[in-house]
C-alpha positions in Angstrom: -3.3 -14.7 -13.4 -5.6 -12.5 -15.1 -5.0 -9.2 -16.7 -5.6 -5.7 -15.0 -8.5 -5.0 -17.6 -10.7 -7.4 -15.1 -9.7 -5.8 -12.2 -13.3 -4.2 -11.3 -14.0 -3.5 -8.2 -12.4 -1.2 -5.9 -11.3 -2.0 -2.3 -10.0 -0.3 0.7 -6.9 -1.8 2.5 -6.9 -1.9 6.4 -3.9 -2.2 9.0 -4.1 -3.2 12.6 -3.3 -0.9 14.8 -2.9 -1.6 18.5 -3.3 1.6 21.1 -1.9 0.6 24.5 -4.2 3.1 26.9 -2.4 5.1 30.0 -5.0 2.7 32.3 -3.4 -0.9 30.9 -6.4 -1.3 28.0 -5.6 -2.4 24.4 -7.5 -0.8 21.8 -7.2 -2.6 18.3 -8.2 -0.6 15.2 -7.9 -0.4 11.5 -5.7 2.3 9.7 -6.6 2.7 6.2 -3.9 2.0 3.9 -4.5 2.3 0.1 -7.3 1.9 -2.7 -7.1 -0.8 -4.9 -8.8 -2.1 -8.0 -9.4 -5.8 -7.9 -11.3 -8.9 -9.2 -13.3 -10.8 -6.7 -14.2 -14.2 -6.7 -16.7 -16.5 -4.6 -16.3 -19.7 -3.3 -19.0 -21.8 -1.5 -20.1 -20.5 2.2 -20.5 -22.9 5.2 -22.1 -22.7 8.5 -21.3 -23.6 11.9 -22.3 -23.4 15.3 -20.6 -21.5 17.7 -21.8 -19.9 20.9 -24.9 -22.0 20.6 -25.8 -19.8 17.3 -25.4 -20.1 13.8 -22.3 -18.6 12.0 -22.0 -18.4 8.0 -18.6 -17.3 6.2 -18.2 -16.6 2.7 -14.9 -17.1 1.7 -13.7 -14.9 -1.3 -10.7 -15.0 -3.4 -9.4 -10.8 -4.1 -6.9 -10.7 -6.8 -5.0 -7.0 -6.9 -2.0 -5.9 -8.5 1.3 -6.8 -6.5 1.5 -5.6 -3.1 4.5 -6.0 -0.3 2.6 -4.8 2.4 -0.5 -7.0 2.9 -0.5 -9.3 5.7 -2.9 -12.1 7.4 -4.9 -9.8 10.2 -5.9 -6.8 7.9 -9.0 -6.0 6.9 -10.7 -4.9 3.7 -13.7 -3.2 3.0 -15.8 -3.9 -0.1 -19.3 -1.9 -0.6 -19.8 -1.7 2.9 -18.9 -5.5 3.8 -16.0 -5.6 6.3 -13.5 -8.7 5.3 -10.8 -10.9 7.3 -7.4 -11.3 5.0 -7.1 -14.9 6.2 -4.1 -15.4 4.2 -2.1 -14.2 1.3 -1.3 -16.5 -1.5 2.8 -16.5 -2.3 4.2 -14.8 -5.3 6.8 -14.3 -7.6 8.9 -11.0 -7.2 8.6 -10.6 -10.8 4.4 -11.4 -10.7 2.5 -8.6 -11.4 -0.7 -9.4 -9.3 -1.4 -11.0 -6.1 -4.2 -13.2 -4.2 -5.5 -12.7 -1.2 -7.8 -15.1 0.8 -10.4 -13.0 2.4 -13.7 -14.3 4.4 -16.5 -12.1 5.9 -18.5 -13.9 8.3 -22.2 -13.2 9.3 -22.8 -10.5 11.9 -19.0 -9.3 11.4 -18.9 -5.4 12.5 -15.2 -5.9 11.7 -13.9 -5.7 14.8 -12.3 -8.1 17.5 
């Protein structure tokens, strides 16, 4: 894992919140949890056809100081981009850092 000096990009971690309305509706929103510093590494993007249009995905690996609360389904805000947390890589209790696999989808407004 890399040294803390390479964590040079600020990110916002957001946890999903589900609200049940009195009319039976369900609303999903995201609550800000923390601002963290990260090392962001990009992988090769891919394209596929979804509902008759081309959709692009851009996987990213984020390295941050270890936290115990980040989970799949969270969002990460990065310089105006909304990233979806796809996986949190396992780490030991003693590891000072952790890795989060995220994906930004073209045209994704951050909601579901």
